[in-house]
ZADODREN-996738 format. One record per residue: x, y, z of N, C-alpha, C in turn; residue in three letters. Coordinates in steps of 0.001 Angstrom, whole numbers, plus 500000, padded with zeros to 6 digits. Layout:
XYZXYZXYZALA;...
***
This chain:
315291482900221379315706481744222175314550481184222994MET;313637482057223402312495481572224175311627480657223322VAL;311435481027222036310611480200221149311243478835220956VAL;312554478824220637313234477551220429313275476731221711SER;313559477399222846313578476677224116312227476102224483GLY;311162476820224155309815476312224425309531475068223588SER;309997475081222358309817473900221499310587472700222039CYS;311782472959222606312555471866223201311819471293224405ILE;311258472176225255310499471701226405309286470884226001GLY;308583471322224968307443470564224469307890469221223897ALA;309028469222223202309583467999222619309869466960223709HIS;310474467408224822310816466466225894309568465821226499ASN;308501466589226646307253466016227150306677465013226153THR;306738465346224866306232464435223833307021463128223796ALA;308314463208224110309138461992224150308607461026225201ILE;308278461549226383307765460669227438306387460121227082TYR;305571460891226404304286460368225930304513459216224957LEU;305474459389224032305759458332223061306258457074223762ALA;307161457241224748307653456070225484306521455355226207LEU;305639456126226834304531455525227579303582454778226641HIS;303270455385225501302369454720224554302987453464223948LYS;304299453442223841304983452277223281305278451219224338LEU;304830451447225585304969450430226638306353450317227231GLY;307095451406227306308443451365227862308402451050229359ALA;309385450300229843309452449920231253310038451050232092SER;310037450843233425310608451838234342312075452094234037THR;312818451025233760314253451172233478314467451989232214VAL;313708451710231156313879452457229906313531453932230083LEU;312486454218230856312121455620231090313222456331231866ILE;313748455667232907314804456296233704316099456435232919SER;316320455554231929317543455642231123317557456860230213LEU;316437457537230054316430458765229269317431459767229831MET;317526459852231165318493460778231772319927460343231472ALA;320161459032231448321518458533231204321940458760229763THR;321100458372228803321492458530227396321553459999226997VAL;320815460854227719320898462286227445322178462888228007SER;322702462306229089323916462844229714325190462256229120ALA;325120461022228611326323460325228151327084461074227060LEU;326437461660226052327206462384225033328031463535225588PRO;327544464181226654328328465245227266329635464692227827TYR;329569463475228382330770462850228910331754462517227802THR;331253462049226666332124461585225587332661462714224722LEU;331849463738224483332185464708223434332483466118223926PHE;332143466450225168332238467850225560333664468347225656THR;334593467528226156335978467988226250336578468243224869LEU;336431467315223899336863467677222542336124468904222011PRO;334842469037222341334083470192221880334625471484222482ALA;335089471427223739335679472607224356336956473032223660GLY;337776472043223271338987472364222523338633472980221172ALA;337606472421220533337169472975219242336638474393219421ILE;335941474650220537335389475992220791336479477037220935ALA;337688476612221358338803477543221468339592477658220162ASP;339323476757219204340111476720217972339323477147216742MET;337989477018216791337126477267215630336178478410215972VAL;335720479105214959334744480189215146333499479641215843ASP;333197480173217033332084479653217827330734479885217158ARG;330626480911216375329376481168215659329086480029214681LYS;330111479547213983329922478444213037329506477170213760LYS;330075476959214949329692475774215735328202475831216077ILE;327751476982216561326354477117216959325414476968215766LEU;325809477467214603324985477309213401324841475840213012LEU;325951475109213044325901473683212691325002472911213655PHE;325103473220214945324305472508215950322807472705215706VAL;322399473912215322320972474160215066320469473310213897GLN;321256473204212840320848472386211693320781470906212065LEU;321742470447212866321756469047213334320477468735214110TRP;320114469593215031318920469354215848317640469441215021HIS;317601470366214085316412470484213232316195469207212430ALA;317277468637211896317175467402211117316675466244211982ALA;317177466144213219316748465064214110315272465195214489LEU;314835466409214798313434466618215203312487466278214058ALA;312813466699212852311947466410211703311933464918211406ILE;313080464250211583313134462802211381312234462074212380ALA;312239462519213642311356461908214647309888462092214272LEU;309539463264213774308153463514213370307728462547212269ALA;308596462336211309308272461426210204308173459982210674LEU;309069459567211575309036458188212078307772457917212892LEU;307329458909213683306106458708214467304883458646213554TRP;304862459476212527303739459480211585303626458158210848MET;304752457540210555304760456281209795304760455048210698THR;304608455257212024304541454153213002305809453299212991HIS;306940453914212751308217453195212742309039453458213995LEU;308540454292214887309299454659216078309106453604217167LEU;310178453282217895310111452366219030310964452940220170ASN;310868452370221390311601452952222524313102453058222311PRO;313677452082221591315129452104221404315547453198220428TYR;314729453456219423315010454582218529314854455918219259LEU;313906455977220186313737457205220976314964457446221837ILE;315482456377222479316699456529223276317878456944222398LEU;317961456369221193319035456742220271318911458204219857ALA;317680458657219621317488460063219240317867460994220389SER;317574460578221627317966461393222786319485461508222861ALA;320182460407222564321650460428222552322163461402221486PHE;321583461350220288322037462216219191321719463686219458LEU;320540463945220046320217465318220429321246465846221417PHE;321554465052222429322502465498223436323905465641222871SER;324235464833221860325539464990221211325652466380220593ALA;324571466844219975324571468195219430324705469251220514GLY;323956469088221607324079470044222706325476470005223319PHE;326078468802223370327428468681223934328441469468223116ALA;328326469412221794329257470157220955328970471658220984PHE;327720472036221252327383473449221282327534474105222635GLY;327504473313223719327490473886225065328728474711225402SER;329968474229225160331133475073225477331145476369224686PRO;330767476299223409330725477515222594329676478484223134ALA;328511477963223519327441478813224047327869479485225344HIS;328469478717226269328917479283227540330005480321227325SER;330911480044226396332003480984226128331487482264225485SER;330447482147224668329871483335224027329246484256225073VAL;328579483672226081328003484496227149329107485252227879ILE;330201484523228220331318485182228894331987486214227996ALA;331918486020226684332497486962225727331678488248225644GLU;330372488115225756329477489273225618329425490085226909ILE;329365489401228047329180490088229331330522490462229946ALA;330548491569230687331740491968231417331852491128232689SER;333006491247233367333211490470234591332169490807235652SER;331804492111235739330808492517236740329415492019236388GLU;329143491834235103327813491421234653327679489913234513GLU;328757489175234789328762487745234481327701486983235260LEU;327596487256236565326589486546237378325191486801236844SER;324897488068236552323568488411236040323327487798234665SER;324377487741233843324219487189232494323857485711232543ALA;324537484958233407324225483528233500322875483285234160TYR;322530484133235127321200484016235726320122484309234691THR;320356485342233859319391485686232819319259484573231788LEU;320400483972231415320351482855230464319571481678231053ALA;319824481404232338319063480339232988317596480687233108GLY;317309481972233360315918482412233465315189482228232139LEU;315883482550231042315282482352229718314943480883229489GLN;315856480001229904315592478564229762314413478135230631MET;314324478728231817313226478359232711311873478847232197ASP;311862480058231622310621480549231020310201479628229872VAL;311188479209229076310903478247228010310399476933228587SER;310975476564229756310532475337230410309119475408230929GLY;308622476618231175307216476784231576306309476688230350ILE;306658477447229328305785477542228156305733476221227395ILE;306917475615227169306984474412226344306173473242226870GLY;306458472757228095305669471637228616304185471947228753PRO;303853473210229064302446473576229203301711473445227873LEU;302319473991226815301710473857225499301676472396225057PHE;302731471643225417302756470228225053301612469473225723SER;301390469765227013300300469094227722298944469422227113ALA;298804470652226595297532471061226004297375470568224567LEU;298489470512223808298402470209222378298553468728222056LEU;299240467983222919299459466570222608298153465794222405LEU;297139465968223272295887465226223010295191465661221727PRO;295478466866221242294783467391220055295569467154218769LEU;296879467466218813297676467429217578298591466221217484ALA;298930465603218605299787464426218570301270464766218645GLY;302089463711218828303522463891219025304216464395217769ALA;303747463992216590304401464420215345304396465939215203SER;303285466550215575303206468009215484304246468662216393PHE;304412468133217618305370468696218566306792468517218044ILE;307109467313217532308451467077216996308743468023215825PHE;307776468166214931307968469055213786308133470507214200GLY;307346470943215198307465472321215686308849472564216292ALA;309395471537216940310744471669217493311772471870216383ASN;311600471136215289312489471330214149312431472747213607GLY;311233473306213519311073474688213053311731475661214034VAL;311613475374215340312238476232216350313753476290216181GLY;314373475151215879315820475146215656316190475924214396PHE;315367475857213381315636476637212167315533478133212444LEU;314597478537213303314509479945213697315756480378214456LEU;316267479500215321317505479809216034318675479951215071MET;318702479104214043319747479201213015319737480584212366PHE;318550481064212016318441482376211376318839483499212343LEU;318500483351213619318857484380214601320371484455214793ALA;321021483296214905322480483282215077323167483820213826ILE;322580483549212674323153484027211414323217485551211387LEU;322274486212212044322238487677212062323138488281213132GLN;323691487470214010324489487968215127325816488542214631TRP;326130489762215034327399490410214704328263490415215954LYS;329384489743215894330261489640217053330994490960217280ARG;330933491438218531331635492666218896333100492364219183VAL;333328491284219915334683490879220272335049489657219447LYS;336082489774218629336478488653217773337304487658218570THR;337230486406218157338001485367218798339479485579218512GLN;340330485156219433341762485365219283342279484740217998SER;343136485476217290343755484979216061345173484478216291LYS;345596484438217556346934483956217839347049482485217481LEU;348261482010217148348424480597216823348026479738218008PRO;347247478709217752346776477815218807347446476457218697LEU;347349475700219770347855474338219746346996473495218814GLU;347543472346218414346702471438217657345704470782218604ASN;344832469964218044343706469442218814344170468664220055PHE;345129467752219881345547466910221003346378467700222019PHE;347158468668221548347871469533222472346890470354223304GLU;345798470785222673344788471554223373344154470735224496SER;343862469469224233343288468606225268344281468380226404LEU;345552468132226061346549467882227102346773469132227955SER;346663470316227346346773471556228112345650471658229133THR;344427471313228729343295471354229649343498470386230815ALA;344005469202230510344226468204231562345294468687232532ILE;346379469269232008347438469782232876346928470927233748ARG;346103471785233163345590472924233925344735472439235096TYR;343887471461234842343062470905235922343943470248236976VAL;344967469536236519345835468799237447346560469721238415ARG;346999470880237939347818471764238757347061472976239303TYR;345724472973239204344934474089239730343956473550240771THR;344293473671242060343422473106243105341998473659243065PRO;341836474953242764340496475529242740339593474882241710GLY;340144474600240534339356473928239491338979472520239935ILE;339897471846240625339588470479241096338459470507242123ARG;338459471514243002337366471650243977336033471816243258VAL;336015472667242243334777472910241496334322471658240753LEU;335262470896240212334902469648239527334260468661240495LEU;334820468559241696334245467658242706332833468105243062VAL;332642469407243239331311469907243585330311469636242464ARG;330713469862241218329821469571240094329459468084240054HIS;330434467222240281330184465780240214329218465332241311ALA;329454465771242540328580465371243649327156465870243443LEU;327035467140243051325702467709242846324966466992241719PHE;325649466751240609324992466151239446324581464708239716SER;325419463968240449325047462588240789323773462572241616PHE;323697463459242595322528463482243463321289463961242718PHE;321417465052241965320243465660241342319701464815240195ILE;320497463883239679320042463063238548318830462212238891SER;318547462038240176317382461241240551316090461916240111ILE;316082463258240026314847463956239650314491463738238186ILE;315404464014237218315026463727235831314866462248235545PRO;315537461392236325315433459946236089314109459373236573SER;313676459783237764312546459103238399311289459948238565LEU;311364461246238405310127462027238521309092461617237473MET;309485461395236188308480460878235243307930459522235652PRO;308771458685236250308306457375236710307291457533237832VAL;307574458453238771306623458715239861305294459197239290VAL;305365460107238332304137460635237752303316459583237034GLY;303993458734236256303272457742235440302871456503236234LEU;303771456008237085303544454724237761302917454869239146LYS;303269455940239877302781456105241246301538456991241304GLU;301579458131240599300433459039240611299421458715239517LEU;299809457831238598298922457384237506298426458559236657HIS;299345459466236354299010460591235489298972460142234039LEU;298229460867233234298334460686231798299690461200231328GLU;300209460606230253301539460996229785301598462485229450ALA;300541463016228854300529464440228502300580465322229747ALA;300048464806230888300031465601232112301413465774232723ASP;302389464992232258303755465223232717304211466641232385LEU;303631467209231336303968468583230981303703469548232124GLY;302649469289232911302361470168234041303423470031235136PHE;303958468814235326305040468626236293306282469402235870LEU;306657469272234592307829469987234103307614471499234168PHE;306384471931233897306075473361234002306217473842235441THR;305769473049236395305891473437237804307354473558238210SER;308192472623237747309620472730238041310193474017237468MET;309789474349236258310288475564235623309806476816236344ALA;308577476789236852308071477924237626308940478136238867VAL;309273477048239551310164477150240707311519477721240327GLY;312031477319239162313317477837238696313237479329238413SER;312140479768237785311980481190237476311889482014238760VAL;311127481539239732310994482262241000312355482398241675VAL;313122481316241677314442481380242320315386482283241553SER;315363482205240205316258483038239409315921484512239464GLY;314637484829239520314224486234239487314257486894240856ALA;314012486131241926313857486752243242314834486212244290PHE;314902484885244426315669484314245537317172484487245336ILE;317685484176244125319137484238243894319684485656244067ILE;319082486700243449319615488057243691319587488457245164PRO;318507488102245846318398488421247283319474487694248076TRP;319685486412247789320662485618248544322092486070248265ALA;322403486399247007323775486810246677324163488116247355ARG;323191488950247633323491490225248300323760490039249788ALA;323443488880250344323534488693251793324437487537252217ARG;324600486518251376325293485315251812326377484919250819TYR;327301484095251296328388483611250456327878482492249546SER;328591482205248437328170481100247556328046479765248283PRO;328958479503249247328903478235249971327636478126250802GLN;327262479190251483326032479166252286324790479013251402HIS;324809479656250250323656479560249342323489478131248839ILE;324594477514248403324495476148247877324124475150248975THR;324591475383250183324220474490251292322718474539251542THR;322158475747251576320710475883251784319932475242250638ALA;320411475428249398319727474834248242319777473317248296ALA;320904472770248718321028471308248797320124470726249882ASN;319984471432250980319045470980252015317610471000251480LEU;317290471991250669315978472059250046315750470848249134MET;316789470429248425316669469273247537316535467971248311LEU;317196467867249462317032466674250298315586466550250779LEU;315009467670251209313604467672251598312723467294250418LEU;313080467773249245312295467492248055312274465999247732ASN;313406465327247922313458463877247665312466463123248545CYS;312376463528249796311438462858250708309985463154250329CYS;309710464400249966308334464776249641307848464101248360LEU;308753463817247429308333463222246157307708461843246324MET;308051461158247405307453459839247623306426459844248745VAL;306321460950249480305330461031250551304038461693250094LEU;304115462500249040302940463227248544302281462407247438VAL;300993462162247572300275461328246597299131462069245913HIS;298962463330246227297933464116245552298581464881244396ARG;298084464702243177298737465331242016298912466838242118PRO;297897467549242640298006469003242702299050469433243727PHE;299146468703244830300185469017245820301558468661245260VAL;301607467613244465302881467194243878303439468272242942PHE;302564469072242354303030470187241529303869471159242358LEU;303474471387243612304251472257244494305597471625244841LEU;305593470308245010306846469595245282307800469732244096VAL;307257469600242883308092469759241684308658471172241608ALA;307849472173241977308330473556241969309457473755242975ALA;309329473124244145310390473204245153311687472592244619LEU;311555471479243907312738470865243307313392471773242281GLY;312577472430241477313136473367240499313859474525241153GLY;313352475016242274314004476112242988315370475684243513MET;315424474567244207316697474104244766317718473797243691GLY;317266473153242624318152472798241516318766474049240899TRP;317950475056240611318442476262239951319388477058240838THR;319062477183242113319919477956243014321301477327243106ILE;321359476024243361322653475362243526323439475336242228SER;322782474993241125323476474916239838323991476280239401ALA;323200477335239636323611478677239235324846479131239992SER;324883478883241298326046479300242082327295478523241676GLU;327152477239241430328302476443240997328824476919239650LEU;327915477245238738328335477645237393329014479009237410TRP;328472479950238160329101481273238254330473481158238914VAL;330580480349239968331881480149240612332892479558239626ALA;332440478652238787333327478052237791333815479089236795SER;332923479961236331333320480981235364334325481955235963GLN;334171482276237222335128483178237869336514482553237985ARG;336564481239238085337842480561238299338586480247237004ALA;337962480488235849338561480109234568339305481276233925MET;340508481027233374341151482050232541340489482087231167PRO;340477483263230551339772483417229283340376482561228178ASP;341715482366228211342366481624227126341982480146227107TRP;341479479638228235341099478220228303339636478050228663ALA;338835479102228504337452479049228973336650477963228276ARG;336838477814226962336089476791226244336395475398226763GLY;337682475111226970338069473782227455337660473558228901ARG;337761474598229739337359474441231134335845474272231265MET;335083475046230484333637474833230462333309473407230041ASN;334034472927229034333804471570228559334124470551229640ALA;335201470795230387335578469869231450334520469827232543THR;334006471006232923332955471057233941331709470305233478MET;331302470558232244330110469903231718330332468395231623VAL;331523467985231165331816466560231006331723465823232341MET;332342466397233379332317465754234693330898465708235247VAL;330175466821235128328809466874235654327907465869234945ALA;328021465778233634327147464881232892327551463421233057GLN;328835463162233279329250461783233593328615461339234906ALA;328606462243235894327956461915237170326453461750236994ALA;325851462563236123324418462429235848324101461096235190THR;324931460704234207324719459422233526324844458261234498ALA;325864458309235353326040457252236351324871457230237326LEU;324476458413237796323343458473238719322065457965238104GLY;321825458299236814320616457822236151320532456302236115GLY;321672455651235835321702454177235818321438453614237212VAL;322132454173238211322007453652239579320597453866240122ILE;320062455074239981318712455334240505317656454522239754TRP;317821454373238434316854453593237658316850452128238040GLY;318037451529238173318125450116238574317624449922240005LEU;317948450874240879317471450763242264315949450813242319ALA;315340451724241559313876451810241544313252450548240977ALA;313924449953239995313390448719239382313444447549240361HIS;314514447469241169314707446292242022314122446458243426HIS;314223447653244027313757447821245402312556448751245504VAL;312214449445244419311058450325244426311448451795244431GLY;310514452628244039310770454064243919310931454710245292VAL;310091454320246259310124454961247581311453454738248284VAL;311951453488248422313262453308249064314392454012248316PRO;314277454119246999315327454776246219315422456259246556THR;314295456933246658314317458354247001314830458575248424PHE;314397457739249361314891457878250733316395457578250799PHE;316830456594250035318262456278249987319078457428249420GLY;318541458079248386319236459231247800319356460362248818ALA;318292460595249593318344461637250618319397461307251672ALA;319478460029252069320480459619253061321896459812252524ALA;322110459455251255323432459652250643323782461142250593VAL;322804461969250238323045463403250187323442463981251539GLY;322755463549252603323096464028253953324501463584254328ILE;324840462335254020326170461811254348327268462609253640LEU;327058462910252372328067463665251609328238465066252191ILE;327126465731252539327214467078253107327971467079254425MET;327789466034255227328515465949256502330000465722256265ILE;330325464798255346331732464449255098332519465654254605VAL;331963466392253639332724467506253052332787468723253954VAL;332100468689255083332174469814256023333053469518257224ARG;333191468249257629333901467963258877335179467163258690ILE;335352466479257553336550465652257364337694466530256860VAL;338819466603257585339946467431257135340456466977255764PRO;340740467937254915341245467638253578340173467391252548GLY;338910467271252970337824467017252024336870468209251907LEU;337183469304252585336319470477252474336385471031251053GLN;335231471289250472335187471737249074334319472986248955VAL;334639474001249761333914475265249698334248475993248402SER;333260476735247858333482477501246631333612478994246909ILE;333735479376248170333804480797248503335059481472247958ASP;336112480678247685337361481276247213337192482002245878PHE;336168481649245090336034482235243750335569483686243779THR;335002484142244904334511485524244954335647486537244865LYS;336849486158245304337972487088245303338880486924244104SER;338522486029243168339364485808242001339110486869240955LEU;340133487147240147340009488062239014340767487473237850SER;340110487474236663340751486957235465341453488055234683SER;341439489296235222342099490394234518343609490264234636GLU;344332490793233653345782490775233691346288491668234816SER;347448491317235369348039492141236415348441493483235836ALA;348254494578236589348608495893236072350107496021235868PRO;350489496781234850351892497002234547352400498149235406ILE;353486497917236123354054498949236978354907499891236145SER;354643501193236251355407502182235513356028503178236483THR;357101503825236046357759504801236893359178505026236433GLY;359884505948237071361270506243236717362185505756237817THR;363337505249237428364309504731238381365669505314238039HIS;366413505706239041367774506210238853368745505047238954THR;369577504887237947370520503778237894371930504320238051VAL;372701503752238961374110504127239149374942503460238066ASP;375440504289237103376149503724235962377465503081236361SER;378007503455237537379286502868237951379151501402238304SER;377911500977238551377711499572238938377376498698237746ARG;377295499310236538377013498538235341378295497950234764LEU;378213496789234089379420496228233461379835497100232281PRO;381113497041231878381573497842230729380869497421229449PRO;380621498400228590379991498147227303381072497913226258LEU;381011496808225574382023496466224573381341496365223208ARG;381885497063222206381357497061220853382361496417219922THR;381907495446219147382780494747218201382235494946216812VAL;383063495394215848382660495564214462383208494421213625GLN;382402493894212705382800492787211847382703493209210397TYR;383604492671209595383499492822208158382976491496207606ARG;381922491537206747381308490325206226381768490093204791SER;382741489201204601383205488898203241382251487934202558PRO;382567487633201311381728486671200589381791485297201241ARG;382976484943201694383135483650202362382823483836203843ASN;381658483381204279381228483620205652382109482945206684LEU;382879481942206248383723481231207204384912482078207667LYS;385208483168206934386404483947207254386063485283207913SER;384917485345208631384543486584209326385597486888210398ILE;386085488134210399387112488575211370386695489893211958GLN;386939490101213257386683491431213840387702492425213344PRO;387253493672213063388144494691212534388363495818213550VAL;387470495955214533387666497014215536386931496650216805ALA;387511497019217918386912496741219229386997497994220083THR;385852498415220632385837499566221520385212499134222858ASN;385739499632223931385186499377225264384962500673225975ALA;383850500774226655383574502007227392382751501681228623SER;382841502586229597382043502446230807380850503384230759ASN;
***
């Protein structure tokens, strides 16, 4: 997974190089976050229902082949000079469509493999693997793009997905998916909607995911714009920014999150992480030295990973296993819808009023939201309630009980004779006893 993830990280850096070389505007660059998030909004909930109805291993295998085909197609289009910014945006949409269909299955597989006690560590480890890939991929992309070009990076990404296909093919499932009769596709979706409607805890988590994703979308939307337009970096040097963010994520996942979870509640951890992100928004437009900006990017990666990890673990604790695929899909759908909306708003704001006012405005909105959800009655959305939840079945009570037979109704036995003509069934004997 590290190899494939590294290829994905390198691919994302190469995409921004291609956009820059093709003369893409600020709005088109910022729309990369929107078109990447939109498929999650459209397809993840149906994908969650499919993840509960179809073998998840088959879903993951199909997704790897889909991504490999797209990456190789991009390599060929760049080599033949047929690629343009709109095709790049379309490819980002199609890539994300594949991830949208694979994400609920992937999340459910992690919960299937890990025990309840290991769940937090399992998701942290999965995020850590992605962050390590995020370090290696952009770094290699920054070094190789000037030498080998974007086609080489796109092609290598295709090979990485094929390697993932072979790895998943070798996976032997220990716990088989339920074989009980399931609802049809539309019944499955309506069940998910009803569950969200009548479960206050899930609604709280959905609100938290939406608020966080809307705010954090400013980083993937505008950080490349800051690097290219404000700091005047070379497109390949964006790889160093993405690597710095990943380094911050690794530091938080390996050291800060375990330390914080042993001492503080999930709500306190996410509050501290969100304050770190508010500071990061201000620093992104106040720092103009590229090397110092690398530290700012690392700070953003730390805050992003801490808050996202706590929200995701809290969500997994609140989900029943029978609906985990659909609930994961619902969480992803809401979060990515907020990301898509945020990407459009932040991109248009940067285009019309400038990057600096947009970042300061985002910080002001973030502070306002944190105040509202802490002091306004009825709007508090703490996630601390998930620490005491258990998805295990209630224990069966066993024991012996003495029953007073005098208080039972009389037992009556009726015998019937069954003739050939069923319409003429008649009782032949009746006994009553106490």
